[in-house]
N, C-alpha and C positions, 0 to 999 in steps of 0.2 A: 287745566284741560285745554287741549289744542282745538281750535275751531276749524270749520271748513272754510273754503275760499270766500263764501259769502257771509261768514261770521256767525252762522246759525248753528246752534247745538240742540239736538233733539233730546228731550228729557224723557227717560224711560223708567217705568216701574215693572219689576218682574214678580209675578205671583205664581208660586208653585210650592207644594208641600214637601218637595224633595230638596234638601239643602244642596246636594251635589248639582242638581239641575240649575238652581238659582245661581250658585257660584260660577258654574261653567258658563252660563249665558252672560253673566256679569263680566267675566274676564274677556269673553269673545267680543262683546259690544263695546267695552271700554277701550279696545284697541283702535276703534274707529274714530277719526278726528272730529266727526260731526255728531257723535252719539255719546250720551252720558247716562249711565244707570244711576239714578238718584235714590233708589230704595228697593227693598225686597219685602214681599208679603208671604206669610206662611200658609194662608188659607183665604177663602173668599171674604170673610168678615174683616180680616186684616187688610186685604186689598182695598175694600171700600173705605176703610179708615185712612189708609196711607194715601189714597187718591185725594181725599179731602185735605189732608195735611200737607202733601208735597206738590200737588197739582202737576202731575206729569203730562206730557203730550200723548204718549203711547203707553198702554199697559199690555205686557205679554201675559196672557191669562191661561193657566192650565184649566182644563175642564173638570177633572175629577180631583176635588180637594175636600178635606173634612170641614166641619162647622158650617160652611156655606160653599156650595159648589160654584164652579166658574160661570155657569150659565146665569144663575140668579145674581151673582156678583156683577156680571156684565150688564144685566138689566138695570140694576140699581145705579151703577156708575153712569151708564149712558142716559138714563132718565134725569139724574141729578146734574150731570155735566156733559151735555151732548157734544161739546167740542173735543172731548177726550176720545181718542181712538183705541179700540180694544182689538188686539191681535190674538186669536185663540191658538193655544198650543195643544196639539193632539198627537197621538201615536199612529193612528190610522187615517188615511186620507178620506175615507168615507165613513168615519165614525158617526154613528147615528146622532150623537149629541151635537155635532157640528151644525146640523140643520137648525136645532133649537138655539144654538149660540148666535147664528146669523139673524134669526128672528128676534133675538133678545137685543140686538144692536151691534154685534161685532162687525168689524170692517173687513174681516177675512180670517184665514186660518193658516197655520204654519206647522209643518211636521217637526217633531222634536229632533229628528236625526238630520235636519237641514245643516248645510255647511255654514261656516261663519259668514261668508259673503252673502249667501242667500238670506240668512237671518237679518243681517244689516240692511240689505236692500228692502226686505219686507218692512222693516221699521220705517225706512225712508218713504216707501210707497204710501203706507197708511197715514204717516205724519203729514204728507202732502195732500191728504184728503181723498186719495184714490182707494179703490177696493182691491184687496189682494186675492184675486181669484183669476186664474188664467181662463180664457174664453171657454175651452173645453170643460174645465172643471166647473165653471159657473153654470153652464147648461146642465151638467150632470147633477150637481148638488141641488140647484134651485128646482129643477124639474122633479127630482125625487121627492123633496119634502113638500112641494106643492101637490104632488100626486097623493101624498099621505094626509094632506090637510083637508078636513071635511067641514070647515067652518063656512057659514053663509057668505057668499061673495057679493051680494047685492050692494051693501054699503060701500065696499071698495070699488065696485064697478061704477057706481054713481060718481065717485071722485074722478074717474077717468074723464068724465064729461067736462071737468074743469080745464082740461088741456085743449090746445088747438089741434087741428088735424095733423099738422106737421110734428108737433110735440108728441102726439100719440104714436105716430109712425116711428119717431126716434126712440121712444120708450120701448116699443116692441123689438127694435133692433138691439137695444141694450140687453134686453132679456135673452136674445139669441147669442149673446156673448161677443158682439162686435165692438171693436175699439172705435174711438172717435174718427180716426183716419179711415177705417173701413166703412163706417156709416156715411162719411162725407163722400166716399167713392160711390157707394150704393145710391145715394140721393143726388149725386152730381152737384154738390155744394162745397163751399170752403170748410176746412176743418174748424176754423174759428166759429163759423156759423153753428156747427154741431155743438161745440162747447157752450155756446150761448143757449141753445135749446136745452141741453142737459142741465145747465144751471137753473133755468126757469122751471123745468120739470121738478127738480129737487125742492125748489122753493114752494111751488104751488102745492105739492103733495106732502110737504113737511118731512122729506126724507134726507138721510144723512149722506149717502153716497150711491155709487152705481150698483153696489150689491143690493142695497135696500130697494133701489128702483127695479132691479130684476125680480126680486122677491115680490114686490107689489104687482108687477106685470102679470106674474103667474097667479098670484092669489086673487087678483081681481077678475081673472078669467080673460084678460086681454090677450094673453098668450097661453096656449095649452101645451103641456108636455107632449112631445111627439109620441105617438103610439097609444094615446089615451083620449 
């Protein structure tokens, strides 16, 4: 296996009940110098077992699978091993199950018809600890499932009180889909300062990444979906 310039190889597990999809993604990703597919899973139960056995960094997870669906498999994996990133595979960009997958702990989603370059870059993004959702998509997805969510918000709202005023401000901007650079420009501070705030927000609230931070901001009521 050839490594990237920094010597790091991202270990990937592919979970999909269609053999052709698994094999196709395996071939595409294994052409990348910094990515190695270390295993394949045929359903959700198999994915959970393979994660425990192989310890991948990233799991490409199909949503609809027999035995155990991708959402529940994602939940089990991220609870047991929070450091593992799950990238959900879906056919439609606004698949209703994508909302639940994000809530279950997925770091983002990818369309199955993505190009080889897009797929490889998606793996790199989530492996680096970032969320794979473009700003516009973030707003659309998070706002929609927050609108559909009728759970009590009081406990989450109370947790917002753990943040400083500036951290609360940064969290609201994350929920609006702004990048660190855009937040820095908005607040007239250095981008590194924003990165520090984001890191503290994630630690204080026990969140995995920016996607979960955006979800939290909406579900706590800190930010309301426009029009509602």
